[in-house]
C-alpha positions as CSV (number, residue, x, y, z in Angstrom):
1,M,-6.7,54.5,-8.7
2,S,-5.5,57.8,-7.6
3,K,-7.9,61.0,-7.7
4,L,-6.4,62.5,-10.2
5,S,-6.6,60.1,-12.9
6,A,-10.4,59.5,-11.7
7,L,-11.1,63.3,-11.8
8,K,-9.8,63.2,-15.5
9,K,-11.8,60.4,-16.3
10,Q,-15.1,62.1,-15.1
11,I,-13.9,65.1,-17.3
12,A,-13.7,63.3,-20.3
13,A,-16.7,61.6,-19.9
14,L,-18.9,65.1,-18.8
15,E,-17.0,66.9,-22.2
16,A,-18.6,63.8,-24.4
17,Q,-21.8,64.4,-22.4
18,A,-21.6,68.0,-23.2
19,E,-21.1,67.3,-26.9
20,R,-23.9,65.3,-27.5
21,I,-25.7,67.3,-25.5
22,A,-25.1,70.2,-27.8
23,K,-25.4,68.7,-30.9
24,A,-28.6,67.1,-30.2
25,E,-30.3,70.7,-29.3
26,M,-28.5,72.1,-32.4
27,S,-30.4,69.3,-34.7
28,S,-33.4,70.5,-32.5
29,A,-33.1,74.1,-33.5
30,I,-32.2,73.5,-37.0
31,T,-35.3,71.1,-37.5
32,R,-37.4,74.0,-35.8
33,V,-36.2,76.7,-37.9
34,K,-36.8,74.5,-41.2
35,D,-40.3,73.8,-40.1
36,I,-40.6,77.5,-40.2
37,M,-39.1,78.4,-43.2
38,S,-41.3,75.7,-44.8
39,E,-44.5,76.9,-42.9
40,F,-44.1,80.5,-44.3
41,N,-42.3,79.4,-47.5
42,L,-39.0,81.6,-46.4
43,T,-35.6,81.3,-48.1
44,I,-32.5,82.3,-47.1
45,E,-32.7,85.9,-49.1
46,H,-36.1,86.6,-46.7
47,L,-33.8,86.1,-43.7
48,T,-31.0,88.4,-44.7
49,Q,-33.4,91.2,-45.3
50,T,-33.8,94.0,-42.7
51,V,-37.7,94.8,-41.7
52,T,-37.9,97.7,-44.2
53,G,-37.4,94.9,-46.9
54,K,-34.0,96.1,-48.2
55,R,-31.1,93.7,-48.7
56,A,-29.1,93.5,-46.0
57,A,-25.4,95.1,-46.6
58,K,-22.9,92.6,-47.6
59,K,-19.2,92.9,-45.7
60,T,-16.4,93.2,-48.3
61,K,-14.1,91.9,-46.1
62,A,-14.5,88.4,-44.2
63,K,-12.1,88.2,-41.2
64,K,-9.5,85.0,-41.6
65,A,-8.7,83.1,-38.5
66,S,-4.9,83.9,-38.2
67,V,-2.7,81.2,-37.7
68,A,0.4,81.5,-34.9
69,K,3.5,82.7,-37.2
70,Y,5.8,83.7,-33.8
71,V,6.1,82.1,-30.4
72,D,7.3,83.7,-26.9
73,P,9.8,80.7,-25.6
74,K,9.0,81.9,-22.4
75,T,5.3,82.2,-21.8
76,G,3.8,80.5,-24.8
77,K,2.2,83.3,-26.2
78,T,1.6,83.3,-30.0
79,W,1.4,86.4,-32.2
80,S,0.2,86.0,-36.3
81,G,2.8,88.6,-37.7
82,F,-0.3,91.1,-38.3
83,G,-0.8,94.1,-36.6
84,R,1.3,95.7,-33.6
85,A,3.8,93.7,-32.6
86,P,3.6,92.0,-28.7
87,G,6.3,93.8,-26.7
88,W,8.2,90.1,-26.3
89,I,8.9,90.4,-29.9
90,A,8.5,94.1,-30.9
91,G,12.5,94.9,-29.9
92,A,14.3,91.8,-31.9
93,K,16.5,92.5,-34.3
94,N,16.2,89.3,-35.8
95,R,12.3,87.5,-35.7
96,D,13.7,84.3,-36.9
97,A,14.4,82.9,-33.6
98,F,10.5,83.3,-32.6
99,L,9.2,81.1,-35.5
100,V,6.7,78.7,-34.3
101,G,8.7,76.2,-36.5
102,K,12.0,76.9,-34.8
103,S,11.3,75.6,-31.5
104,T,13.7,72.5,-30.0
105,A,11.6,69.5,-29.3
106,A,12.7,70.1,-25.5
107,D,11.1,73.2,-25.2
108,S,8.0,72.1,-26.8
109,A,7.8,68.6,-24.8
110,A,7.9,71.2,-21.6
111,K,5.5,73.7,-23.5
112,A,3.0,71.0,-24.3
113,P,1.0,70.3,-20.9
114,A,0.6,74.3,-20.4
115,A,-0.1,75.1,-23.6
116,A,-3.0,72.2,-23.7
117,K,-4.1,73.2,-20.8
118,K,-4.7,77.3,-22.1
119,V,-6.2,75.6,-25.5
120,A,-8.6,73.5,-23.2
121,A,-9.5,76.3,-20.9
122,K,-9.9,78.7,-23.7
123,A,-12.4,76.5,-25.7
124,A,-14.5,75.8,-22.7
125,K,-14.8,79.8,-22.2
126,V,-15.5,80.3,-25.9
127,V,-18.1,77.7,-25.7
128,K,-19.7,78.5,-22.4
129,V,-19.8,82.1,-24.3
130,A,-21.6,80.8,-27.3
131,K,-24.2,78.8,-25.6
132,K,-24.6,81.9,-23.4
133,A,-25.4,83.9,-26.6
134,V,-27.2,81.8,-29.2
135,A,-29.6,79.7,-27.4
136,P,-31.5,82.7,-26.1
137,A,-31.3,84.7,-29.4
138,A,-32.0,81.4,-31.6
139,K,-35.1,80.8,-29.3
140,K,-36.3,84.4,-29.5
141,A,-35.9,84.2,-33.3
142,V,-37.8,80.8,-33.6
143,E,-40.7,82.2,-31.4
144,A,-41.0,85.7,-33.0
145,A,-40.7,84.6,-37.0
146,P,-44.5,83.4,-36.8
147,V,-45.4,86.2,-35.4
148,A,-43.4,88.9,-37.4
149,V,-44.7,87.0,-40.5
150,K,-48.7,87.7,-39.7
151,K,-47.8,91.2,-38.7
152,K,-46.2,92.0,-42.0
153,Q,-49.2,90.3,-43.6
154,A,-51.6,92.1,-41.6
155,A,-49.8,95.7,-42.1
156,K,-50.0,95.3,-45.7
157,K,-53.8,94.4,-46.3
158,A,-54.7,97.3,-43.9
159,S,-52.3,99.9,-45.7
160,A,-54.2,98.6,-49.1
161,K,-57.6,99.3,-47.6
162,K,-56.2,102.3,-46.2
163,S,-54.6,103.9,-49.1
164,A,-57.2,103.2,-51.8
165,P,-60.0,105.9,-50.4
166,K,-57.2,108.1,-50.0
167,K,-55.8,108.1,-53.7
168,A,-59.4,108.6,-55.0
169,A,-59.9,111.7,-52.6
170,A,-56.3,113.1,-53.9
171,K,-57.5,112.5,-57.4
172,R,-60.8,114.5,-57.0
173,A,-58.8,117.1,-55.1
174,A,-56.7,118.1,-57.9
175,A,-59.2,117.9,-60.7
176,V,-61.3,120.6,-58.5
177,P,-60.1,123.9,-59.4
178,V,-59.1,126.3,-56.6
179,D,-60.1,129.8,-56.3
180,P,-56.9,131.9,-55.0
181,T,-59.2,135.0,-54.0
182,A,-61.9,132.4,-51.5
183,A,-58.7,131.6,-49.7
184,Q,-58.0,135.0,-48.9
185,A,-61.8,136.2,-48.3
186,A,-61.9,133.7,-45.3
């Protein structure tokens, strides 16, 4: 058995292991979030509200994943047909030659390994970035949720206690007539 095939088997085993670990971590995180939500009777609407209590603004346009429509026969780079045209197709009078479905079998067989490597590299990069971004943020959100809810409840109680005497004093002050000449003498 060659070193290359042994390395490929190791890579496949490690990728499978990474996928199992990611699924396990994700399911445990979901379980923790559900526990916190049930403990504090939170709903999805609570999660979409901002700190001040206003509903979060909904996005009107959702971005759709673009599907490759054109492909560069030399490099294998793709373009969806939306936005500014890349340099390899910008000067073409007829773009039909660059359509994804129009490539020949020999071209696609030659490009397949290179394209597969690029896709695998991009996927690995996306997974790595997602893990770095999501894991700490989810952990902080899970840890901060009980504290934030308790602080809100305490703040509401405190403001209710403070506002009652202030309202009564304001009513008394409004009921007492003010003498404008007394203010000038002082």
